N, C-alpha and C positions, 0 to 999 in steps of 0.2 A: 550433680549436673544431669545425669540420666533421668532421675526422678522429676526434675523440673521440666525437662523436655517432654516427658510423657504427660505431665500435668498440663503443660501448655497446649499440647495437641488436643486435649479434651475440649478446649474452648475454640478450636479452629472452626471456621464455617465450612459447610460442605462444598465439594466440587460441583459446580454447575454444569449441566449438560452442555457440551460444546456446540450443539445446534442452537441453543438459546444464546450462547455467546456470539455465534455467527449472525443470527438475526439482529441482535443488538448492534453488532458491528456494521451491518448494512444500514441501519438507521443513523448511526454516527457518520458513515460515509456520505449519506445524503445531506449532511450538514457540514461537510469538510471542505467544500470547494467554494467558499464564500468570496475568495479573491476575484472570482468571475463577476461579482456584483459591483466592483469598483466603478464601472462605467455608469451605474445607476445613481450612486450617491456622490460621486466626485464633483459633479456640476454644482451641487449645493454648497460644497466647500469653496469652490471657485467664486461663486457669487457672494457668499456670506463674508468671506475674508479678503475679497478682491485679489485673488491669486492670478498671476499670469499663467500662460499655458506651460511655460517651462517649469514654473513652481508647482503647478498641478502634476506635471509629468514626474517631478521629483517625488511627490507624495506617492504616486502610483508605483514608481520604481522601488521605493522603500517597502511598499506592500509586497511586491514580487520577491524582493530579497528576503523579507521575513518569512514568506511562504515556503521558500526553499531551504531555509537555514534551520534544520532540525537536528543538528549533530548533538546538541545537549540533551534533547529528548531521547535519542538513541543510546547515548552513554548511560543516562539514568535508567532506562529500561533494562539494559544489560546488567547494570549493577544490582537491580532488583529481581533479576531473572529467577533466582532461587525461590523467591516468595511468589509462588504461582497463583495464589489467591489474591494478594493485595498489591503486588507489583504493577500489573496493568492498570489497576484502578487508581493508583497514585499518579501515574503518568497521565491518564485520562483527565483526572481532576485538575491537574495543573493546566492542561490544555483548555478546559472549560473556563477556568478562572481567567486565563489570558484572553480568551475570546470575549468574555463579558467585560473585562476591564478595558480592552481596546475599543470596542464599539460603544460602550457606555461613555468612555472619555470623549469620543468624537461627537456623540449625541449631546453631551453636556456642553461641549465647545459651541456647537450650533445653537444651543439654547441660551448661550451667553452666561453660563455659570462661571466661566473664567475666560480671559482674553488670550486665546491660544496664538502662539507664534508658529512660524512655518516649521521649525524643527520639532515642536511638540506635535503638530499634526502628522508629520512624517513618522515620528516615533510611535504614535498611537496607531497609525495605519500598519506599521511593521509588527507591532504587538498583536493586533487583531488577526493579521494574516499568519503570524507565527503559530498561533493556536492550532491552525489546520495541520501544521507539521507535527505537532505533538499528538493530535488525534489520529492522523494518518499513520504515524509510527506505531501507535498502540494497537490499532486494528490489524495492521499488516503483520507485525511481529507475533501477535497473539494467535492469529488464524492461519497465516501461511506456513510458518515454520514450526509452530508449537502444536496447534490443534489439528491441522490438516496437511502435514508435510507430504503425504502421498498424492494430494490433489492441489498442490501449491499453485500451479498455473491457473486452474479453474477458479480458485478462490481469489487470486489477485485480479483476474479479469472481472469478476463480479464486483469486488470492492472498488476497483478503479473506475468501472462503469458507473457505480453509484456516485463517486466523487465527481465524475464528469457531468452527471445529470443534476448535481446539486445546484449549480449556477442557474440552469433553466428552471428548476423547481422554485427557487427563491425569487427569480425574476417573475415567475407566474404569480407568486404570492404578492409581490409588489404591485403588479398590474391589476390584480383582482381585489386587493384590500386597501392598499396605501396610496396608489397613484392619484394625484401627482405629488403628494406630500412625501418628501424624502427623509426628513428628520425623524418622524416616527418609525420609518422603515429601518433606520440605523439602530434605534432602540430595540426593535424586534430582532435584528441580527445579533444583538448581544444577549437577549433573554431567551429567544427560541432555542438555539443550540445548547444553551446552558440547561434548559429544562430537559431536552432530549438526553444530554449527557448524564444528568443526575438520574433519569429513569433507567438508562442503560448501565449505570455504574455497578449495581449488584450482580449483573449477569456476566460481567467480564472476569474471566480467569483462564488459565492455560491448563489443559488436560493432556499431559505428555504420554498418553497411552491410547490404545485403540478401544473405542466404545462398542458396545453390543450393537448400537444403532448403525454403525458403519459396516456391518456385515450384510451380505446378500441374504434376503429372506424369501425370495421368489416373487414378492410384490414390488414392482420396480419403483413405484412412487415413494416407498419407504426406504429405498437404498440411498447411499450418498449421491450417486449419479442422478437419481430421480429428484432429490431435494435441490441439487444444484441446477438441474434443468428447470425446475419450477421457479427458482429465483431468477433465472435467466429470462423466462417468459414474463414474469411480473415486471422486471426492469425494462424489458423490451417494449411491453405494452405501455408503460409509463412514458418511455422515450418517444414512441410514436404519437401518443396523446399530446405531449408537450410541444412536439414539433408541428403537428397539425394545428394546434391552438395558436401558436406563434405565427404560423403562416397565414391563417385566416385573419387574425387580428392585424397583420401587416398589410394585407391586400384590401380588406374591408374592415376598418376599425370598428370594434365592438363598443357598446355602451358599458357603463360601470356595472350594471346588473348582470349583463352577459359575462363580463370578465370575472365577476365574483363566482358565478356558476361554474365557469371553467376551472377556477382555482379549487373550488370544492370537489369537482370531479377528480382533479389530480390527487387530492387528499384521500379520496375513496380508493383510488388505485394503489395506494400504499398499504392498505389493510391486508391484502393477500399475503404480504411478506410475513405476517404474524403466523401464518399456517406452516411455515418451514419446519418448525420443531415438532409438528404433529406426528404422533406415533413413534417418537424417538425414545420412549421410556421414561417420560416425566421430566421434572425439573432437575433432578440430581443425576450426576454422571454414573454410568455403570460400566465397569471395566470388563473387557473380553479377554479370555485366555487364548493365546495363539501359539502355534508351534514356531511359525516364522514371523519375526518382527523386523521392521526396517531399522537400519542404523540411524536414519533421520528421525525416528521416534525415540526421543530420550525417555525410555520407558521407566517411569518412576514418578513419585509425587513428593511434595514438600515434606510430608510426614515420614516417608521412607528415608529421605536424607537426614532428617532429625533422628530417626532411629539408628542410622549408621553413626551419627555423631554421639548419641548416647552410648552405643556399643564401644566406641573408642574411649569414652570417658570411663566406662566400667573396666575396660582392659587396663587403662592407665592407672586407675585407682588400685586394682589388684596387684599390679606390678610394683607400685609405690609401697604397698604394704609388705611386699616380699623383697623390696630392695632393688627391683629391676626397672624402676620408672624411666631411667635414661634410655634403655634399650627400647622400651615401648614407644617413647616419644620419637625416637629415631625411625623406628619402623613406621610409625604413623605419618611422619613427614615424607617418607619414601612411598607411601601407599602400599606397603608390603602386607604380608599375611598377618592376621591376628586371630586369636581364639574368639569364636563367635558364639553367641547364645544359640540355643537350638532353634528358636523361632526364626533366626535369620539364615540358617544353613541351607534349607531346602530351596528357597527362591534363588539364592546365589548359585547353588549347584545346577539348578535348571538353566539359569542364564549361561553358565559356563558350557553346559552340554549343547545348548543351541548355538553358541559361538563356535564350538568345535565342529559341529555337524554341518552348519551352513554358512557360518561367518556373517549371518544376517543380523545378528543382534548386537554387533559391536557398536558401542555408543559413539555418536559423533560429538557429543559434548565432553570430550576427554579433557583432563586437566592439563593446563599449560605447564611448561617447565617451572618448577618452583612451587607449584600448587599441589595440595593433597588430592590424590586421586580417589576414586570410589573404593569403598571397602570390599575386598574380595578375598576368596580363600587362597588364591595363588596369584600374588601380584605380578610376577614375571610373566605368567601365561597371559594375563589380561593385557599387560603392556605390549606383548608381542602381537596379539590380535589387533590391538589399536594401531600399532605401527604399520600393519599391513593394509589398513584401510586406505583407499585411494582418495578419500574425501578430505581436503585440507580444512584446517581451522585457523583462521588468521584474525589477528586483532586489527584495528584501524591503522596503527603504526606499521604493522607488517604489510597491510594492503598497500600503503604508500611506497613500500620498497619492492612491490611485486609488479613485474611487467604485465601480468594478466590484468591487474587493476587498471593500469594506464591505457592498455589497449581498449578495455571496455569503456573507460572514462572518455577517451578520445572519440570513440564511435558514438557515444551518447551525446557528447557536447556538440558534435557537428550535425548529427541527424535531428536531434531535438531542437537545437538552435535554428536550423533551417525551417522546421515547422513553425516555430515562434516568429520567424521573420515574416512569413506569410500572414499568420494570425494577427500579429500586432500592427501590420501595415496594410490590412486589407482594404480599408476605406480609401486610403491614398492610392492604392493600386487600381481600384475601380475607377477613380477619377482620372488617373493617368491614362488608362486604356480607353476610357470612353471619350476622352479628348474634349471635355467641357468643364469650365471652371465654375459654373454656377448652376443651380437648380431652378431655372427660370420658368419652366413650363410644367404642366401636370404630367406630360409624357415622361420628362426627365425625372420628375419626382417618383413616378411609378417605376421607372427603370431602376433607379438607385434603391428604391425600397425592395424590389424583387431581388436585385443583386445582393444587397446586404443580407436579406433574409436567406437567400439560397446559399450564400457563401459563408458569411460569418455566423449565421444563426440556424442554418439548415444543413447544407451539405457537409461542412466541416464537422459539426457536432455529430451528425448521423454517422459519418465515416469513423470518427473517433470512438463513438459508442460501440459500433459494430466491430471495430478492430480490437477494442479492449475486451469485448466478450469472446470473439472468435479466436483471437491470439492468446487468450487465456486457456481456452478449452483445447484447441487443436494441438499445440505442442505437447500438452499433457497427455492427450489421447495417443499421439504418435510415439511418445516415449514409452508408454505402457505396452502398446501393441506391437510396435516395430523396433523399438530401441532407437528411434531417431533423436539425435541430440537436440536439446532445446536451443543450444547456441547456433544451430544451423539457420535459425530464422533471423538472427541478427544481421548477417551480411545481406540476406535477401531484402530485409526492410531498409537497410542502408542503400542498396541499389535502387529500390523503389523510390526513396526520397530523392536520390540524385536524379533519377529520370523525371520526377515531378518538377524539380527545380529547373532542369534543362527546358522542360516544356513551358514553365512560367516565364522563362527568359524571352521566349518568342511568341507567347500566346496573345491572342486577341480576346475580346469580351466573350464570344461563344465558347472558347476553349477553357475559360476560367472556371466554369462550373465543374467539369469532370476533373480538372487538375486540383481544384480545392478539395474535392472528395478524395482524390488519390493522396494528397499531402496529409489530409486529416487521418486517413487510414494508417499511413506509415507512422505518423506522429503518435497516435493513440496506441499503436502496436508496441512502440518503444516503451511507453509508460507501463504497459502490462508486462512486458517481457523482462525488464531489467531487475525488478525485485526478486523474481525467481532465480535469475542468473546470479545475483549477489549471494543468495543463500547456497547455491550449488557450487559456485567457484570459491567462496571464501568462508563457508561454514555457517553453522547455526548458533554457535555459542556467543558470537558477537554480531549477530545479524542486524540488530536494531541500529547499532552504531555504524556498521558498514553500509547499511541501506541509506541512512541519512547522509553519510559521507558521499555516496554516489549521487545523491540528489543535488549536489553542488554542480554536477555536469550540466543539467538544463539551465541552472542559474548562470553559469559561465557562458553558455551558448546564447542566452538571452541578452547578456550585456555586450558580448563581443560581436555576435552575428546579427541578431534581431535588431539591436539598437545601434551598435558601433558601425559595422560594415554597411548595413542597409541605410541607416541614417546619413552616413557620410556620402554614399553614392547619391542619395536623394537630394541632399543639400547642394552638392556640386552641380547636379543637373538643373536645379532651380536657379542657381547663380548664372548658368549659361543661358537660361531662357529669359533672364532679365529680372531685375528687382521688383518690377511692377506686378509680376505674376503672383496671384494669391495661392496658386497651387501648381505643382509641377505636372506638366502634361506631356505625354509621349512615352514611347517604349524605353527611351534612354534613362527614364527616372529610376527604373529598377532592373533593367536588363543586365548591366555589369554585375550587380549584386547577385542575381540568381545564377549567372554564368559562373561566378566564383563559388557559390554554394554547390553547384553541380560538380565542379572539380573536387571540392572538399568532400563531397559525398562519395566519390570514388575512393578517397583515402579512408573514409569511415567503413566502406565495404571491405577494403583490404584488411583493416584492423579486425573486423568481425571474422573474416575468413581465417586469419592467422590464429586468433584466439580459439576458434572452433577446432582447427586442426590439432592444436596442442592439447586438447582435452577429450579426445575421442576415447582414450582408455578409461577415463573417469565415467563417461556415459555408458560404456559397456558394462562396467561394474554396477552402475545404478540400475540399468535395465535388468540385470540378473536379480537384484534385490526386489524391485517392484514386481517382477514376474512371480517370484516366490510368495510375495505378500498377496498379490491379486489371486493367486491360485487358492489361497486359504480363505480370503475374505469374500470373494465373489462366489458364493455357494448357490448354485442353480437348483439344487435339490431341496432347498429350504431347511436343511438340517441345522439346527441352532448350534452355535459354538458355546463352549462352557463359559459361564458367567462367574466372575469373581465377586460380584456384588456391587451394591451402591455404596459409594464412599460418603461417609458422613463424619465430619471432624477427623478425616484421615483414616477412618476405620471401616472395615467391611461389616455391614449389618449382619447380625446373627452369628458373628465369628467369635469364638472364645479365645482365639489367639490374640494376645495383647499387641502384637506387632502389626496387626491389620492385614497380614498376608493370608 
């Protein structure tokens, strides 16, 4: 068995530089928010199949549910977590196939290849949107908790900002290339992301160790912070360009040639993202030797785990030959000590010494009860150090029995549902506040164009993008420098959303602009904050499943608050105004809904505050870890750290040690 493991490792592909993985993930994020394009192609379905408005709303709702239902993607990712080279690629490939299948099916239905029924259209919309959940799970789990656990907030902010911009980017492509033909655009939605996914596929893997390129070298642009800042600037420039282009086209409609030029310009602004890996040491990953490592870094690789497996097999074989196989198997099941080959002793001793000196190298990916733990020289000592770690590791079922999970879930459901209540009902809100049922004059057309652009397509996305970027970087920076708990931002965002909803309950048209921006900022901040909170509160070993489980919170908020509560209040107000009214006009159309959301926002704030108070000790320990880590990696004098070498097929180049250590 040991020989077969060693033979198999000789054919394993190299570990790809994690900066190339991050760059590929940004490209995937820009293809991940295609549910925002439903408004573009849904009208074609309505006219082609004669759907009523309620039937069209059912198709759109199925797309939203599919976009939030990623639990199967999370479970599969965690099941393949040990396969650091192929695991993320398998999950990504499934997402690409789902995306192509869903949109191609919708395009084929429009082309008349088959006579689609309502349930088939709804299923195809759900499948196409569900692909985004698989891709989102892949890039989040690979980058946030595996490749960059010490910069998880910044990474989440950038990836979520990319997802938020994807809708505007593809809307620009439609406007510049396909408008007014919607059916070819559906085919492009199926084939374009598939091509991007296949191009990104070879670059995806997880490197659960610190790379040389992550260490300070004196040249800021080549540090981790410098690369993240460059990505932030590139995405920010793209966001401003898309917003300005959409605003100009809304106020002064451009001809087809000008729209095509605008789309080409957006494509050119994507090219700087390819410079992120520059100067990071090439395509292959190079491991750095550190004195202090983070417990959040599961320092190891797939081939090292296989070497441990092979060591156990050799021990078991020798014991069987000597008649002691039963004892060996029992020790193996307990994770106890075992005689190790000489090639394994030194790394394990070094790890034990680091754990004894600083406690910073304790693995967060410890074995659950009943599972075999990592091979160590002294199993009891390792277990003791793991037991002292303040960082929990919970499975999805354990999360469902945890009060911390339900406090977080409640806060996310209320706050994100409140944001969706504004976003999903913005057009009706503008009509209700303006007090006019028809767009009879050019003045009113311009008014509603400006309001729709400023709110639905300008202020809300600007605020969302800004909050996703800033609330990714700021909590991470304050945790590293001051030890400020990331959880502290959750009650603040809840209070901000509650204040915005209270303002919307009494706002007129002029106040709608800043309130839309405020709501968008709080809404986008929650999207950025909660993936990092899931990894910190419930651990890394089951992050993908726990993350996709927590994503059900905005789905529940959308159904109960954005559609249920707000729709019920709107329909009751319409009935009071008379059946002849084509639209509900007046403040009472939405005021009771936003008053209720403001009160619920106070409850969300209280949930966030209770959760933060209960985890202060965990964040103190986390601050000690990141302080030790930063002290070694942020080298201002430019002294290079030791390099263990480039991994190729799981081995260090130029090493005569067959274990690759």
